[in-house]
C-alpha positions as CSV (number, residue, x, y, z in Angstrom):
1,M,93.0,96.9,82.8
2,F,94.9,100.2,83.3
3,D,97.4,101.2,85.9
4,L,96.1,104.6,86.9
5,V,99.1,105.3,89.2
6,Q,101.5,104.7,86.3
7,I,99.4,106.8,84.0
8,E,99.4,109.7,86.5
9,E,103.1,109.4,87.0
10,Q,103.9,109.3,83.3
11,W,101.1,111.6,81.9
12,G,99.9,113.6,84.9
13,S,96.3,112.4,84.5
14,A,94.3,109.9,82.5
15,S,92.3,112.8,81.2
16,D,95.3,114.7,79.9
17,D,94.8,115.7,76.3
18,T,98.1,114.3,75.1
19,Y,97.4,111.0,76.9
20,R,94.0,110.7,75.3
21,M,95.4,111.4,71.9
22,I,98.1,108.7,72.4
23,L,95.5,106.3,73.7
24,G,93.5,106.8,70.5
25,I,96.5,106.1,68.4
26,F,97.4,103.1,70.5
27,A,93.8,101.7,70.1
28,E,94.1,101.9,66.3
29,E,97.6,100.4,66.1
30,C,97.1,97.7,68.7
31,A,94.0,96.3,66.9
32,G,96.2,95.9,63.8
33,L,99.1,94.4,65.7
34,C,96.8,91.8,67.4
35,S,95.4,90.8,64.0
36,K,99.0,90.5,62.7
37,A,99.8,88.2,65.7
38,L,97.1,85.8,64.7
39,L,98.3,85.7,61.1
40,M,101.9,85.2,62.2
41,L,100.9,82.4,64.4
42,A,98.8,80.7,61.7
43,D,101.7,81.1,59.2
44,G,104.3,79.8,61.7
45,R,106.3,83.0,61.4
46,R,107.6,82.9,65.0
47,D,110.3,85.6,64.6
48,Q,107.8,88.0,63.2
49,L,105.3,87.0,65.9
50,A,108.0,88.0,68.5
51,H,108.5,91.3,66.8
52,V,104.7,92.0,66.8
53,A,104.4,91.0,70.5
54,H,107.3,93.3,71.3
55,G,105.5,96.2,69.7
56,V,102.3,95.5,71.6
57,R,104.2,95.2,74.8
58,G,105.9,98.5,74.4
59,A,102.8,100.4,73.3
60,A,100.6,98.9,76.0
61,A,103.2,99.8,78.7
62,N,103.3,103.3,77.4
63,V,99.5,103.8,77.9
64,G,99.4,101.9,81.2
65,A,97.6,98.8,79.9
66,F,99.6,96.6,82.3
67,R,97.9,93.2,81.7
68,L,98.1,93.5,78.0
69,A,101.8,94.5,78.2
70,E,102.4,91.4,80.4
71,C,100.6,89.1,78.0
72,A,102.5,90.5,75.0
73,G,105.8,90.1,76.9
74,L,105.1,86.5,77.7
75,L,104.2,85.9,74.0
76,E,107.4,87.7,72.9
77,A,109.5,85.5,75.1
78,A,107.8,82.3,74.0
79,A,107.7,83.0,70.3
80,T,111.3,81.9,69.7
81,H,111.5,79.2,72.4
82,D,108.2,77.5,73.2
83,E,106.0,76.7,70.1
84,N,103.5,74.7,72.2
85,A,102.6,77.7,74.3
86,L,102.0,80.1,71.4
87,V,98.3,79.4,70.8
88,V,97.4,80.0,74.4
89,L,99.6,83.1,74.7
90,V,98.2,84.7,71.5
91,A,94.7,83.9,72.8
92,E,95.5,85.5,76.2
93,M,96.9,88.6,74.5
94,E,93.7,88.8,72.3
95,Y,91.6,88.5,75.5
96,A,93.6,91.2,77.2
97,W,93.3,93.5,74.2
98,D,89.5,92.9,74.0
99,A,89.3,94.1,77.6
100,V,91.5,97.1,77.0
101,R,89.5,98.0,73.8
102,T,86.2,97.7,75.7
103,E,87.5,100.1,78.4
104,I,88.8,102.6,75.8
105,E,85.4,102.5,73.9
106,A,83.7,103.2,77.3
107,G,85.7,106.4,77.7
108,G,89.1,105.0,78.7
109,P,90.7,105.1,82.1
110,M,89.8,107.9,84.4
111,S,92.1,109.7,86.9
112,H,91.6,109.2,90.6
113,G,90.3,112.8,90.7
114,D,87.9,112.4,87.7
């Protein structure tokens, strides 16, 4: 779920204290954003759904959660153009978030040298 090469290039190591702090903040905020995405979808607020997806995409990319960032990017693009795909894309983003959250709860990504 995490791109260790990107993490090491950006942060130096997945065990870097600053990275671990950012990962914790990301976990808290992403849980809220994914919940918001479900609400925006249910309420038909597609512009706000795109905004939420944009936030998830950027935050996930920052911590190296590449699959989650990809899912959020697809959702962001579809939010204003393809209403039929939104249910599937929100579900895919939720699934990717669940996998990321599970890995974070298990101790998060580890550096190649850890």
